C-alpha positions in Angstrom: -18.5 -17.3 -39.9 -17.2 -18.0 -36.5 -15.8 -15.0 -34.5 -13.0 -15.1 -32.0 -13.9 -14.5 -28.8 -12.0 -11.9 -27.4 -10.1 -13.0 -23.8 -11.0 -10.0 -21.5 -8.7 -11.3 -18.7 -7.1 -8.9 -16.4 -4.4 -11.2 -15.5 -2.2 -13.5 -17.4 -1.3 -17.1 -16.7 1.7 -16.4 -15.5 1.1 -13.9 -12.9 -1.6 -16.9 -11.9 1.4 -19.1 -10.9 3.4 -16.3 -9.5 0.7 -16.0 -6.8 0.1 -19.6 -6.5 3.9 -20.5 -6.3 3.4 -17.5 -3.2 0.5 -18.9 -1.2 2.6 -22.2 -1.4 5.2 -20.4 0.4 3.2 -19.2 3.0 1.5 -22.2 3.7 5.3 -24.0 4.2 6.2 -20.9 5.9 8.9 -19.7 3.7 7.4 -16.2 2.2 9.0 -14.1 3.5 8.8 -9.6 3.2 10.8 -7.0 2.4 13.8 -6.8 0.3 15.5 -9.9 -0.4 13.3 -11.9 1.9 14.9 -10.4 4.9 11.7 -9.3 6.7 9.4 -11.4 8.5 7.6 -14.3 7.5 4.4 -13.3 6.0 1.3 -14.7 7.0 -1.4 -12.7 5.8 -3.3 -13.9 2.5 -3.3 -10.5 0.9 0.3 -9.9 1.5 1.1 -13.2 0.2 -1.4 -12.3 -3.1 0.5 -9.0 -3.2 3.9 -10.5 -3.0 3.2 -12.9 -5.7 1.6 -10.3 -8.1 4.9 -8.2 -7.6 7.0 -11.1 -8.7 5.0 -11.7 -11.8 5.3 -7.9 -12.4 9.3 -8.2 -12.7 8.9 -11.2 -14.8 6.7 -9.2 -17.1 4.0 -11.0 -16.9 0.1 -9.7 -17.7 -0.6 -7.8 -14.6 -2.1 -4.4 -14.4 -0.4 -1.8 -13.1 -0.2 -0.4 -9.5 -3.3 1.5 -8.3 -2.5 5.0 -6.9 -4.2 6.5 -4.3 -5.2 9.8 -4.3 -7.2 9.4 -1.0 -4.3 9.4 1.5 -3.5 12.8 0.4 -6.7 13.9 0.8 -7.9 12.0 4.2 -4.8 12.9 5.9 -4.9 17.0 4.6 -8.7 16.7 6.1 -7.9 15.2 9.3 -5.1 17.7 10.3 -7.4 20.9 9.2 -10.1 19.4 11.1 -7.4 18.8 14.2 -6.4 22.8 14.0 -10.1 24.1 14.0 -10.9 22.1 16.9 -7.9 23.0 18.7 -8.2 25.2 21.5 -6.5 28.5 21.4 -4.8 30.3 24.1 -3.6 33.6 24.2 -1.4 34.9 26.5 -1.1 39.1 27.1 2.1 40.1 27.6 2.8 42.5 29.5 5.8 45.1 28.9 8.0 44.4 32.2 9.8 47.2 33.3 12.9 46.8 35.1 14.2 48.8 38.0 17.7 49.6 38.6 
């Protein structure tokens, strides 16, 4: 008996076509970023791939979910706490001033 090989593709063929299309549009200079294509021209290869995958997701193609980054919050918090500890603390002595009339 021949067993059927299981497909372990992360991305479907429709997603592949969508990314190819986005790459072609980038090369032609017609791929634009932003909502409704009102943004600037896309020159980055990575950005073109991201746009292609996003379009594929909208069409319902087999594309894994977007990664949620938890590092961003931690990094920002770490930086701010480090900044606070290294900041010089200046204490001003407030003297009570008496008004003479």
